DORO-949387 format. One record per residue (C-alpha): y, z, x; residue in one letter; chain; residue number from 1. Coordinates in Angstrom, 1 decimal. Each point is the difference from the previous one (the first is absolute). Last residue first. Example, Ala and Ser with C-alpha at 12.3 -4.5 7.8 and 13.67 -1.06 7.14 Angstrom:
<rs>
{r {-1.1; 7.1; 13.7}; S; A; 2};
{r {-3.4; 0.7; -1.4}; A; A; 1};
</rs>
This chain:
<rs>
{r {23.7; -19.8; 2.4}; P; A; 243};
{r {2.1; 3.1; 0.0}; L; A; 242};
{r {-1.8; 3.2; -1.2}; S; A; 241};
{r {2.5; 2.8; 0.2}; Q; A; 240};
{r {-1.4; 3.3; 1.2}; R; A; 239};
{r {1.0; 2.9; -2.2}; K; A; 238};
{r {-1.1; -1.7; -3.2}; L; A; 237};
{r {2.0; 0.7; -3.2}; H; A; 236};
{r {-1.6; -2.9; -2.0}; L; A; 235};
{r {3.2; -0.3; -2.0}; Y; A; 234};
{r {1.9; -1.1; 3.1}; A; A; 233};
{r {-2.1; -3.1; 0.3}; P; A; 232};
{r {2.6; -2.6; -1.2}; T; A; 231};
{r {-1.6; -3.0; -1.7}; F; A; 230};
{r {2.1; -2.4; -2.1}; D; A; 229};
{r {-3.2; -2.0; -0.2}; G; A; 228};
{r {1.5; -3.3; 1.1}; L; A; 227};
{r {1.8; 1.8; 2.8}; R; A; 226};
{r {-3.1; 1.8; 1.3}; Q; A; 225};
{r {-1.9; -3.3; -0.1}; L; A; 224};
{r {2.7; -1.7; 2.0}; D; A; 223};
{r {0.0; 2.9; 2.5}; R; A; 222};
{r {-3.8; 0.0; 0.3}; W; A; 221};
{r {-0.5; -3.7; 0.5}; K; A; 220};
{r {-3.8; -0.8; 0.3}; L; A; 219};
{r {-1.5; 3.0; -1.8}; V; A; 218};
{r {-3.7; -0.5; -0.6}; I; A; 217};
{r {-1.6; 2.0; -2.8}; L; A; 216};
{r {-3.8; -0.2; 0.2}; E; A; 215};
{r {-2.6; 0.1; -2.7}; G; A; 214};
{r {-1.2; -3.6; 0.4}; E; A; 213};
{r {3.6; -1.3; 0.0}; R; A; 212};
{r {3.4; 1.4; -0.6}; L; A; 211};
{r {2.8; -1.8; 1.8}; D; A; 210};
{r {3.5; 0.9; 1.1}; M; A; 209};
{r {3.6; -1.0; 0.8}; T; A; 208};
{r {-0.4; -3.8; 0.0}; G; A; 207};
{r {2.1; -0.3; -3.2}; S; A; 206};
{r {-2.8; -2.2; -1.5}; G; A; 205};
{r {-2.4; 2.9; 0.3}; R; A; 204};
{r {2.4; 2.1; -2.0}; L; A; 203};
{r {0.4; -2.7; -2.6}; E; A; 202};
{r {-3.8; -0.4; -0.3}; A; A; 201};
{r {-0.4; 3.7; -0.5}; L; A; 200};
{r {2.6; -0.1; -2.8}; T; A; 199};
{r {-1.8; -2.9; -1.7}; R; A; 198};
{r {-3.4; 1.6; 0.3}; N; A; 197};
{r {1.2; 3.4; -1.2}; V; A; 196};
{r {1.9; -1.6; -2.9}; T; A; 195};
{r {-3.1; -1.8; -1.1}; A; A; 194};
{r {-1.9; 3.3; 0.2}; I; A; 193};
{r {2.5; 1.7; -2.3}; A; A; 192};
{r {2.3; 2.4; 1.9}; M; A; 191};
{r {0.6; 3.8; -0.4}; G; A; 190};
{r {0.1; 0.6; 3.7}; L; A; 189};
{r {-3.2; 2.1; 0.4}; T; A; 188};
{r {-2.0; -1.8; -2.8}; E; A; 187};
{r {1.0; -3.3; 1.6}; G; A; 186};
{r {-1.1; 1.0; 3.5}; L; A; 185};
{r {-3.3; 1.3; -1.6}; Q; A; 184};
{r {-0.6; -3.4; -1.6}; A; A; 183};
{r {0.9; -1.8; 3.3}; L; A; 182};
{r {-2.7; 2.2; 1.7}; S; A; 181};
{r {0.9; 2.5; 2.7}; I; A; 180};
{r {-1.9; 0.5; 3.2}; P; A; 179};
{r {3.1; 0.6; 2.2}; L; A; 178};
{r {-1.3; 0.1; 3.6}; R; A; 177};
{r {2.8; -0.3; 2.6}; F; A; 176};
{r {1.9; -2.8; 1.7}; R; A; 175};
{r {2.9; -0.6; 2.5}; N; A; 174};
{r {-1.8; 1.2; 3.2}; G; A; 173};
{r {-2.6; 2.3; -1.3}; R; A; 172};
{r {1.6; 2.4; -2.5}; V; A; 171};
{r {-1.8; 3.3; -0.7}; L; A; 170};
{r {2.1; 2.2; 2.3}; Q; A; 169};
{r {0.9; 2.4; -2.9}; A; A; 168};
{r {3.7; -0.9; 0.4}; A; A; 167};
{r {-1.0; -3.7; 0.0}; R; A; 166};
{r {-2.0; 0.5; -3.2}; A; A; 165};
{r {3.1; 1.6; -1.7}; R; A; 164};
{r {2.2; -2.9; 1.0}; Y; A; 163};
{r {-2.6; -2.6; -1.2}; F; A; 162};
{r {-0.5; 1.8; -3.3}; L; A; 161};
{r {3.7; 0.3; -0.6}; E; A; 160};
{r {0.8; -3.6; 1.0}; C; A; 159};
{r {-2.7; -1.4; -2.2}; F; A; 158};
{r {1.2; 2.0; -3.0}; L; A; 157};
{r {3.6; -1.2; 0.6}; H; A; 156};
{r {-1.1; -3.6; 0.3}; A; A; 155};
{r {-1.7; 0.2; -3.4}; M; A; 154};
{r {3.0; 1.5; -1.8}; R; A; 153};
{r {2.5; -2.3; 1.9}; A; A; 152};
{r {-2.0; -3.1; -1.3}; Q; A; 151};
{r {-0.2; 1.3; -3.5}; M; A; 150};
{r {3.6; 1.1; -0.5}; P; A; 149};
{r {0.9; 3.7; 0.7}; R; A; 148};
{r {1.1; 2.6; -2.5}; A; A; 147};
{r {-3.1; 1.2; -1.9}; S; A; 146};
{r {-2.9; -0.4; 2.4}; N; A; 145};
{r {1.9; 0.9; 3.1}; N; A; 144};
{r {1.9; 2.9; -1.5}; T; A; 143};
{r {-3.2; 1.6; -1.3}; I; A; 142};
{r {-1.7; -0.7; 3.3}; A; A; 141};
{r {2.9; 1.7; 1.9}; E; A; 140};
{r {-0.4; 3.1; -2.2}; R; A; 139};
{r {-3.7; 0.1; 0.6}; F; A; 138};
{r {0.5; -0.3; 3.7}; I; A; 137};
{r {2.3; 3.1; -0.1}; S; A; 136};
{r {-2.5; 1.9; -2.1}; A; A; 135};
{r {-2.7; -0.7; 2.5}; D; A; 134};
{r {2.3; 1.3; 2.7}; L; A; 133};
{r {0.5; 3.1; -2.0}; L; A; 132};
{r {-3.7; 0.5; -0.4}; T; A; 131};
{r {-0.5; -0.4; 3.8}; E; A; 130};
{r {2.8; 2.6; 0.4}; R; A; 129};
{r {-2.3; 2.5; -1.7}; W; A; 128};
{r {-2.6; -0.8; 2.7}; V; A; 127};
{r {2.5; 0.6; 2.8}; S; A; 126};
{r {1.4; 3.2; -1.6}; F; A; 125};
{r {-3.5; 1.5; -0.3}; A; A; 124};
{r {-0.6; -0.8; 3.7}; L; A; 123};
{r {3.3; 1.7; 0.9}; T; A; 122};
{r {-1.0; 3.0; -2.1}; P; A; 121};
{r {-3.0; 0.7; 2.3}; Q; A; 120};
{r {-2.3; 2.9; -1.0}; R; A; 119};
{r {0.7; -0.3; -3.7}; R; A; 118};
{r {-0.3; -3.8; 0.1}; F; A; 117};
{r {-3.3; 0.2; 1.8}; A; A; 116};
{r {-1.4; 2.1; -2.9}; A; A; 115};
{r {1.4; -2.5; -2.5}; F; A; 114};
{r {-1.7; -2.8; 1.9}; M; A; 113};
{r {-3.3; 1.7; 0.1}; E; A; 112};
{r {0.0; 0.7; -3.7}; R; A; 111};
{r {1.0; -3.6; -0.7}; H; A; 110};
{r {-3.1; -1.3; 1.6}; P; A; 109};
{r {0.6; -3.0; 2.3}; I; A; 108};
{r {-1.4; -3.4; -0.8}; F; A; 107};
{r {-0.2; -2.9; 2.5}; A; A; 106};
{r {0.3; -3.6; -1.1}; V; A; 105};
{r {-1.4; -3.1; 1.6}; T; A; 104};
{r {1.0; -3.3; -1.5}; A; A; 103};
{r {-1.4; -3.5; -0.8}; P; A; 102};
{r {2.7; -1.8; -1.9}; G; A; 101};
{r {2.4; 1.5; -2.5}; L; A; 100};
{r {-1.9; 3.2; -0.3}; A; A; 99};
{r {0.8; 1.9; -3.2}; S; A; 98};
{r {2.3; 2.8; -1.1}; L; A; 97};
{r {0.7; 1.0; -3.6}; G; A; 96};
{r {3.0; 1.4; -1.8}; H; A; 95};
{r {1.2; 3.0; -2.0}; D; A; 94};
{r {-2.3; 2.4; 2.0}; M; A; 93};
{r {-0.3; 3.4; -1.7}; Q; A; 92};
{r {1.2; 3.5; 1.0}; D; A; 91};
{r {2.8; -0.9; 2.3}; I; A; 90};
{r {1.1; 1.4; 3.4}; F; A; 89};
{r {-2.7; -1.0; 2.4}; L; A; 88};
{r {-0.4; -3.2; -1.8}; G; A; 87};
{r {3.4; -1.0; 1.3}; Q; A; 86};
{r {-1.8; -0.7; 3.3}; A; A; 85};
{r {-1.7; -2.9; -1.8}; D; A; 84};
{r {0.6; -2.9; 2.4}; P; A; 83};
{r {-0.2; 2.1; 3.2}; L; A; 82};
{r {0.8; -2.9; 2.3}; D; A; 81};
{r {-1.3; -0.3; 3.5}; G; A; 80};
{r {-1.6; -3.5; -0.4}; A; A; 79};
{r {1.8; -2.0; -2.7}; I; A; 78};
{r {1.1; 0.7; -3.6}; H; A; 77};
{r {1.1; -2.4; -2.7}; F; A; 76};
{r {2.0; 0.9; -3.0}; A; A; 75};
{r {0.3; -0.4; -3.8}; L; A; 74};
{r {-2.6; -2.5; -1.2}; Y; A; 73};
{r {-0.1; -0.3; -3.7}; Q; A; 72};
{r {-3.7; -0.3; -1.0}; R; A; 71};
{r {-1.3; -1.5; -3.3}; R; A; 70};
{r {-2.6; 1.9; -1.9}; G; A; 69};
{r {1.9; -0.6; -3.3}; S; A; 68};
{r {0.8; 3.7; -0.1}; D; A; 67};
{r {1.9; -0.4; 3.3}; L; A; 66};
{r {-1.3; 1.3; 3.3}; L; A; 65};
{r {2.9; 0.8; 2.4}; H; A; 64};
{r {-0.6; -0.9; 3.6}; Y; A; 63};
{r {0.1; 1.2; 3.6}; R; A; 62};
{r {-1.4; -2.3; 2.6}; T; A; 61};
{r {-2.0; 0.5; 3.2}; V; A; 60};
{r {0.1; -1.8; 3.3}; M; A; 59};
{r {-2.4; 0.0; 3.0}; G; A; 58};
{r {-0.7; 2.9; 2.3}; S; A; 57};
{r {0.3; 3.8; -0.1}; V; A; 56};
{r {1.9; 0.3; -3.3}; V; A; 55};
{r {0.2; 3.8; -0.7}; L; A; 54};
{r {-0.9; 1.3; -3.4}; A; A; 53};
{r {0.7; 3.6; -1.2}; A; A; 52};
{r {-2.8; 1.9; -1.7}; V; A; 51};
{r {-0.2; 2.0; -3.2}; K; A; 50};
{r {1.9; -2.2; -2.4}; P; A; 49};
{r {-0.8; 0.3; -3.8}; V; A; 48};
{r {-0.8; -3.6; -1.1}; E; A; 47};
{r {2.1; -1.7; -2.6}; G; A; 46};
{r {0.5; -3.3; 1.9}; Q; A; 45};
{r {-2.8; -0.5; 2.4}; R; A; 44};
{r {-0.2; 0.7; 3.8}; I; A; 43};
{r {-2.4; -1.9; 2.2}; F; A; 42};
{r {-0.1; -3.3; -1.9}; D; A; 41};
{r {-1.7; -3.0; 1.5}; E; A; 40};
{r {2.0; -3.3; -0.1}; G; A; 39};
{r {-1.1; -1.1; 3.5}; P; A; 38};
{r {-2.9; 2.2; 1.2}; A; A; 37};
{r {0.5; 3.6; 1.1}; F; A; 36};
{r {-1.1; 1.9; 3.1}; D; A; 35};
{r {-0.1; 3.8; -0.1}; R; A; 34};
{r {1.2; 2.8; 2.2}; Q; A; 33};
{r {-0.1; 3.8; -0.8}; I; A; 32};
{r {2.7; 1.5; 2.2}; F; A; 31};
{r {0.0; 3.8; 0.6}; T; A; 30};
{r {3.3; 1.2; 1.6}; L; A; 29};
{r {0.0; 1.7; 3.4}; A; A; 28};
{r {1.6; -3.0; 1.7}; R; A; 27};
{r {2.9; 0.2; -2.5}; I; A; 26};
{r {0.5; 3.7; 0.7}; E; A; 25};
{r {0.1; -0.7; 3.8}; A; A; 24};
{r {2.6; -2.7; -0.6}; V; A; 23};
{r {2.2; 2.5; -1.8}; D; A; 22};
{r {-0.4; 2.6; 2.7}; E; A; 21};
{r {0.9; -2.6; 2.7}; P; A; 20};
{r {3.2; -0.8; -1.9}; G; A; 19};
{r {0.5; -2.9; -2.4}; L; A; 18};
{r {3.4; -1.8; -0.1}; A; A; 17};
{r {0.1; -1.5; -3.5}; T; A; 16};
{r {0.6; -3.6; -1.0}; H; A; 15};
{r {-2.3; -2.2; 2.2}; E; A; 14};
{r {-1.8; 3.2; 1.2}; N; A; 13};
{r {-1.7; 0.2; -3.4}; L; A; 12};
{r {-1.6; -3.4; 0.5}; N; A; 11};
{r {-1.2; 0.6; 3.6}; R; A; 10};
{r {-1.6; 3.3; -0.9}; I; A; 9};
{r {-1.7; -1.5; -3.1}; L; A; 8};
{r {-1.5; -2.8; 2.1}; V; A; 7};
{r {-1.1; 2.4; 2.8}; E; A; 6};
{r {-1.9; 2.2; -2.5}; H; A; 5};
{r {-1.7; -2.9; -1.6}; A; A; 4};
{r {-1.0; -1.5; 3.4}; K; A; 3};
{r {-1.5; 3.3; 1.1}; D; A; 2};
{r {-2.3; 0.1; -3.0}; M; A; 1};
</rs>
């Protein structure tokens, strides 16, 4: 489980200065690790949360399940993220989480985390801050989906994911794994599939990016950033991720 511990330490250090005692508490936590197939749920809407999830590898997605059975995708999480840290503070999950592509997730018992928080308040602050960063990303997503035109909306999402992936050291050259289907992209951005295809073709035509075989390739970062009206301040990262 050493990898899971290191992934969590690296992620929390992006926004909170952890001391040696905080790191020791993380290394003492129990991680129960599982591999998930694309589309497989690991937290379901309505469940009573008892463990916190840590993305060790791959990507996962947060979604609302509608009465019709349709999913509204809300957010994407990469290695190092605690996508349901808010579950520590609520009685029932109001959303689900599933693997976007093949993913490895480690689960940490809430009781162990609360005991560690009592011993190390800075660690508690760092996990609480994870929930605040989630909220900041949610606010930006609401603005993106309601106030930006289609091309800017899609470009902004690609910029955010690429920027976060670089900060997490998951980008290789100018590309990273983004195993998202066109249908999922539409359900994330509030677009019909025809609009997704047209908008993606426009972005490809701009020469700024490409999305092929589960990979996002950024060709002209500054131009893509301009098209997406993307300013990364809302991500609140200590170390800036400049492509």
